[in-house]
C-alpha positions as CSV (number, residue, x, y, z in Angstrom):
1,M,-16.2,22.7,40.3
2,N,-14.8,20.9,43.4
3,L,-11.1,20.6,44.2
4,L,-11.1,17.0,42.8
5,S,-12.6,18.0,39.4
6,K,-10.0,21.0,39.1
7,S,-7.2,18.6,39.9
8,L,-8.2,16.3,37.3
9,T,-8.8,19.0,34.7
10,L,-5.3,20.4,35.4
11,L,-3.7,16.9,35.1
12,L,-5.4,16.4,31.7
13,L,-4.5,19.7,30.4
14,G,-0.8,19.2,31.5
15,G,-0.7,15.8,29.8
16,L,-2.1,17.3,26.6
17,L,0.6,20.0,26.5
18,V,3.4,17.4,27.1
19,N,2.0,15.3,24.3
20,C,1.8,18.3,22.0
21,A,5.3,19.3,22.9
22,Q,6.5,15.6,22.1
23,M,4.7,15.5,18.7
24,P,7.1,15.7,15.8
25,N,7.1,18.4,13.4
26,K,4.6,18.1,10.5
27,I,6.1,16.1,7.7
28,E,6.1,18.0,4.4
29,P,4.3,16.1,1.6
30,Q,6.8,14.8,-1.1
31,K,7.0,16.7,-4.2
32,P,5.4,15.2,-7.3
33,W,7.4,13.0,-9.8
34,Q,8.5,14.8,-13.0
35,I,8.7,12.3,-16.0
36,L,11.9,12.5,-17.9
37,F,11.1,9.9,-20.3
38,D,7.6,8.4,-20.8
39,G,8.4,5.8,-23.5
40,S,7.0,7.8,-26.5
41,S,9.1,11.0,-26.8
42,T,12.7,12.0,-26.5
43,E,11.8,15.6,-25.8
44,G,14.4,17.2,-23.6
45,W,17.2,14.7,-24.4
46,R,20.2,15.5,-26.5
47,G,23.9,14.8,-26.8
48,Y,26.4,16.3,-24.4
49,N,27.5,19.5,-26.0
50,A,25.2,18.9,-28.8
51,E,21.6,20.1,-30.0
52,S,20.3,16.6,-30.9
53,L,20.5,13.1,-29.9
54,P,23.6,11.4,-31.3
55,P,23.3,8.5,-33.8
56,G,22.4,5.3,-32.2
57,W,20.0,6.7,-29.6
58,S,16.4,6.1,-30.3
59,I,13.1,4.8,-28.9
60,Q,12.7,1.0,-29.2
61,D,9.8,-0.9,-27.5
62,S,9.1,2.2,-25.4
63,T,12.6,2.3,-24.0
64,L,15.3,5.0,-24.6
65,T,17.9,2.6,-26.2
66,F,21.4,2.9,-27.6
67,I,22.1,0.4,-30.3
68,T,25.8,-0.3,-31.2
69,E,28.2,-3.0,-31.9
70,R,30.1,-4.1,-28.8
71,V,33.5,-2.3,-28.7
72,K,36.4,-3.5,-26.4
73,E,37.8,-1.1,-24.0
74,E,41.0,-0.6,-25.9
75,D,39.3,0.1,-29.1
76,Y,36.8,2.5,-27.7
77,D,36.8,5.9,-29.2
78,Y,36.4,8.3,-26.3
79,K,36.6,11.4,-28.4
80,G,33.6,10.1,-30.3
81,S,31.6,9.6,-27.1
82,K,27.8,9.5,-27.4
83,D,26.9,10.5,-23.9
84,I,23.4,12.1,-23.5
85,I,21.8,14.5,-21.1
86,Y,18.3,15.5,-20.2
87,G,19.0,19.1,-21.2
88,A,15.6,20.8,-20.6
89,E,16.3,21.5,-16.7
90,E,19.0,21.4,-14.2
91,F,18.6,19.8,-10.8
92,D,20.4,20.5,-7.4
93,N,18.8,18.5,-4.7
94,F,16.7,15.5,-6.0
95,E,15.5,11.9,-6.0
96,L,16.0,10.1,-9.3
97,Y,14.6,6.8,-10.4
98,L,15.0,4.7,-13.5
99,E,15.1,1.2,-14.9
100,W,17.9,-0.1,-17.0
101,K,19.3,-3.2,-18.8
102,I,22.7,-3.7,-20.5
103,P,24.0,-6.6,-22.6
104,E,26.8,-9.0,-21.7
105,A,30.1,-7.1,-21.0
106,G,28.0,-3.9,-21.1
107,N,29.1,-0.7,-19.3
108,S,27.4,2.6,-18.7
109,G,26.6,5.1,-15.8
110,I,24.3,7.7,-14.5
111,F,25.6,11.2,-14.0
112,Y,24.2,14.1,-12.2
113,H,25.1,17.8,-11.8
114,V,26.4,17.7,-15.3
115,Q,27.6,21.0,-16.8
116,E,28.6,21.5,-20.4
117,D,31.5,23.0,-22.3
118,F,34.0,20.3,-21.0
119,P,35.7,17.7,-23.1
120,G,33.5,15.0,-21.4
121,I,30.9,14.3,-18.6
122,P,33.1,11.8,-16.5
123,E,35.7,14.3,-15.6
124,I,33.2,16.7,-13.8
125,A,30.1,14.7,-12.6
126,P,29.7,12.0,-10.2
127,E,28.7,8.6,-11.6
128,Y,26.4,5.8,-10.4
129,Q,28.1,2.9,-12.1
130,L,26.2,0.5,-14.3
131,I,28.2,-2.5,-15.7
132,D,28.4,-6.2,-16.1
133,D,30.1,-7.2,-12.9
134,V,30.5,-10.8,-14.0
135,N,31.6,-10.7,-17.7
136,Y,33.2,-7.4,-18.4
137,T,36.8,-8.4,-17.9
138,A,36.3,-11.6,-19.9
139,F,35.8,-9.3,-22.9
140,N,37.9,-6.4,-21.9
141,D,41.4,-6.1,-20.7
142,I,41.5,-3.2,-18.1
143,T,45.0,-3.8,-16.8
144,D,46.7,-0.8,-18.4
145,Y,43.6,1.5,-17.4
146,N,43.8,0.4,-13.7
147,L,47.5,0.6,-13.5
148,R,47.4,4.1,-15.1
149,V,44.9,5.3,-12.3
150,G,46.7,3.7,-9.5
151,N,44.7,0.4,-9.1
152,T,47.6,-1.9,-8.6
153,N,45.8,-4.7,-6.6
154,N,44.6,-7.4,-9.0
155,P,44.4,-4.7,-11.9
156,S,43.0,-7.2,-14.6
157,E,39.8,-7.3,-12.6
158,L,37.0,-4.8,-11.8
159,Q,37.9,-2.8,-8.6
160,P,35.2,-2.8,-6.0
161,T,34.4,0.8,-6.8
162,Q,34.0,0.0,-10.4
163,K,31.1,-2.2,-9.9
164,T,27.4,-1.7,-10.4
165,G,25.7,0.4,-7.7
166,S,29.1,2.1,-6.7
167,D,29.9,5.8,-6.8
168,Y,32.5,5.3,-9.5
169,A,36.1,5.4,-8.2
170,M,34.9,6.6,-4.7
171,Y,32.6,4.4,-2.8
172,A,32.0,0.5,-3.4
173,A,28.7,-1.2,-3.5
174,P,28.6,-4.4,-1.4
175,E,29.3,-7.7,-3.1
176,N,26.0,-9.3,-1.9
177,K,23.8,-6.6,-3.4
178,K,20.6,-7.4,-5.3
179,Y,21.7,-7.5,-8.8
180,N,19.9,-8.9,-11.7
181,P,22.0,-10.5,-14.5
182,V,22.5,-9.1,-18.0
183,G,19.6,-9.1,-20.2
184,E,17.2,-8.4,-17.2
185,W,15.9,-5.3,-15.9
186,N,17.3,-3.5,-12.8
187,S,16.2,-0.4,-11.0
188,S,18.3,2.4,-9.6
189,R,17.6,5.3,-7.4
190,I,19.7,8.3,-6.4
191,V,18.8,10.6,-3.5
192,Y,21.0,13.7,-3.4
193,T,21.0,16.3,-0.7
194,P,23.9,18.4,0.6
195,E,23.8,16.4,3.9
196,K,23.7,12.9,2.4
197,V,23.8,11.0,-0.9
198,T,22.3,7.5,-1.2
199,Y,22.4,5.1,-4.0
200,Y,19.8,2.2,-4.2
201,L,19.8,-0.9,-6.6
202,N,16.5,-2.9,-6.9
203,G,15.1,-1.2,-3.8
204,E,18.0,-1.9,-1.6
205,E,20.8,0.6,-0.4
206,T,24.2,0.2,-1.8
207,I,26.1,3.2,-0.6
208,S,25.7,6.5,1.3
209,F,28.0,9.3,1.8
210,V,28.4,13.0,2.7
211,P,29.4,15.0,-0.3
212,D,32.6,17.2,0.5
213,S,33.0,15.7,3.8
214,D,36.6,14.9,5.1
215,D,36.1,11.2,4.2
216,W,34.9,12.2,0.6
217,K,37.9,14.5,0.2
218,Q,40.4,11.8,1.2
219,R,39.0,9.3,-1.2
220,R,39.1,11.8,-4.1
221,A,42.6,12.7,-3.1
222,T,43.7,9.1,-3.5
223,S,41.7,8.1,-6.7
224,K,41.8,9.0,-10.3
225,W,39.9,12.2,-9.5
226,K,42.8,13.8,-7.9
227,D,43.8,14.8,-11.3
228,Y,40.4,16.3,-12.3
229,P,40.0,19.7,-10.6
230,D,36.4,20.1,-11.5
231,Y,35.2,16.7,-10.6
232,A,32.0,17.1,-8.5
233,R,32.6,20.8,-8.3
234,F,29.1,21.6,-9.5
235,K,26.1,21.3,-7.2
236,K,23.4,21.7,-9.9
237,G,23.2,20.4,-13.3
238,Y,21.8,17.8,-15.9
239,I,21.1,14.3,-15.7
240,G,23.2,12.2,-18.1
241,F,23.7,8.6,-19.4
242,Q,27.0,7.2,-20.6
243,D,27.7,5.5,-23.8
244,H,30.7,3.2,-23.1
245,G,30.8,1.0,-26.3
246,S,27.9,-1.2,-25.5
247,G,24.1,-1.4,-26.1
248,L,21.8,0.2,-23.5
249,A,18.2,0.5,-22.6
250,F,16.4,2.7,-20.1
251,R,12.8,3.2,-19.1
252,N,10.7,4.8,-16.4
253,I,12.9,7.6,-16.0
254,K,11.5,10.1,-13.4
255,I,12.8,12.7,-10.8
256,R,11.4,14.7,-8.0
257,K,13.1,17.7,-6.3
258,R,14.1,17.6,-2.6
């Protein structure tokens, strides 16, 4: 091999080594989806602190549905809550996807890292808020509630962190989010890792935050959660849905571990 050929060979080998060094690490394939509700069975689902589904929850038209008369905020019996959980397995880091529908003035929420043996889910688990942003306060007077938890700015109206796609009482979804009106299906997705939590509504990101960061702690210290020492303490637990005095419907509920 002549000198020119040797030089070309060395150049090619050097370029190959550089390219290999610059190549990103191999991307691990995503884990498969695990179906939590397939439209035909409520296996795995039960009431919070209960052994079976509470009255009102059933399968209707292949959806996991809660049927009830609409109850005003001031008349809602929190002690008789019918919140439910997927109690077959606990999850720590995950991606959760589901579709949901609520009626006019409806209110619900998606919980994660739920643990039992507490009076209720909201005091311990973060909540992806589901609510009728437009009509809720036309039917419900939430003034006393907002004043009680320290929301003194326009307390008769929903606060930004109380609207759909928000991390309830912590991080507010944008006002211009992609939100389908009541009676129509919306999709939600939650991606949780210790480094970052992201909420999506109809395929678009609404919020992201770092759990237990300084910013997170400051928000907690100035919100209603300052009075709940176990709020978001658990980093593993069940997925749950909130009954808040209105009809609900869920479908295509699935999760995959991260």
